[in-house]
Every structure is written in C-alpha cells, then in structure tokens.
C-alpha positions, 0 to 999 in steps of 0.5 A, a space after each residue: 499500500 502507498 504512503 498516499 493510500 494509507 494516509 486517505 485511509 487515515 484521513 478517511 477514519 478521521 473525518 469520519 469520526 469528526 463527523 460523528 463527535 461533531 453531532 453528539 456535541 450538536 445534540 450537547 449544545 442545543 441541550 443545554 441551550 446554545 443553538 447557534 453553537 449547536 449549528 456550527 457543530 452541525 455545519 462543521 459535521 457536514 463539511 466532514 462529511 465531505 472531506 470523509 466522501 472525496 477519501 473514499 472516492 479517491 480510494 475507490 471505495 464506492 464500487 456497484 450496489 452489489 459489491 456494497 452490500 457484499 462489503 457491508 455484509 462483511 463488515 457487519 459480520 466481522 463486527 458481530 462475529 469477532 470484533 464486539 465479542 472480544 470488547 464485550 469480554 474485556 468490558 466484562 473482566 474490568 467491570 465497565 458497565 457503560 462499556 459492557 451495555 454499549 457493547 451488547 447494544 452495538 453486537 446484537 444491531 449488527 446481527 440485525 444489519 447483515 440480515 437486512 442487507 443480505 435480504 437485499 442483496 438476494 432479491 437486488 435487480 427483482 421489483 422491490 417493495 420502497 419502504 421506510 426503516 425506523 431506528 431506536 435512538 437508544 440502541 440503533 435497532 433498525 425495523 423495516 416498516 414500522 417500528 415495534 411497540 418495544 425495542 428487542 434489544 433494549 427495551 425503548 418504546 417503539 413511539 421514540 423510533 426515528 423514521 428513515 425514509 
C-alpha cells in the first residue's frame, strides 16, 4: 500500500469520526440552550462528511451496489462475530458496565444490519417494495416498515423510534 493510500484511509477514518463527534456535540449544545454553537457543530459535521466522501472516492472505495452490499455484510458480520465479542469480554473483565451495555447493544444490532443487507442483496435486481426504516434512539435497532411496540434489544418504546425515508 502506498503512503498516499494509507494517508487516505487514515484521513477517511478521522473525518468520519469527527462527523459523528460533532453531531453529538451539536445535540449537547442544543440540550444546553446554545443553538448557534449547535448549528456550527452541524455545519462542521457536514463539511467533515464531504471530506470523508472525497477520501473514500479517491480510494476507489465506492463500488457497485452489489459489491457495496457484500462489503457491508462482511463488515457487520466481522463486528458481531469478532470485534464486539472481544470487546464485551474485556468490558466484563474490567467491570465497565457502560462499555458493556454499549458493546452489547451494538453487537445485537450489527446482526440485524447484516440480515437486512443480505435480504436486499438476495433480491437485488428484482422488483422491490419501497418502505421506511425505523431506528431506536437508544441502541440503534433497525426495523423495516414500522417501529415495534417495544425495542427487542433495549426495551425502548416504539414511539421513540426515528423514521428514515
């Protein structure tokens, strides 16, 4: 791998993390009654997304929908089979309850994501129904078509779910 390619991968990771962090900072600023600060954090987050997408394009990291679905399935599967189980065990051993809860939520939801991606991959090229997804704001559980009455991962009420069109 060339130095430039390694740099693009590092820059993509950094810009992606900055986007997520700034959105969390914006939510906190809104919560604390600082709307202008929140707007700047959201604006910067969007700029970081542009940077991340530019880096990913330069890496030739965006392929066909089929290849992108396959990569997404592989990534989600790695997370729930390898990455999170190791993290869960470490958090248990260290008595880190907040980390353990976060890792368990993510691990359970990554399995769902892999299944959802696989379903779409299996039906790619066939006529497909259009529907929304619903995301639990506590654990990230992702439901098709409608929110469940109660989140099967964390128990949050379905009316809390965010609709994604």
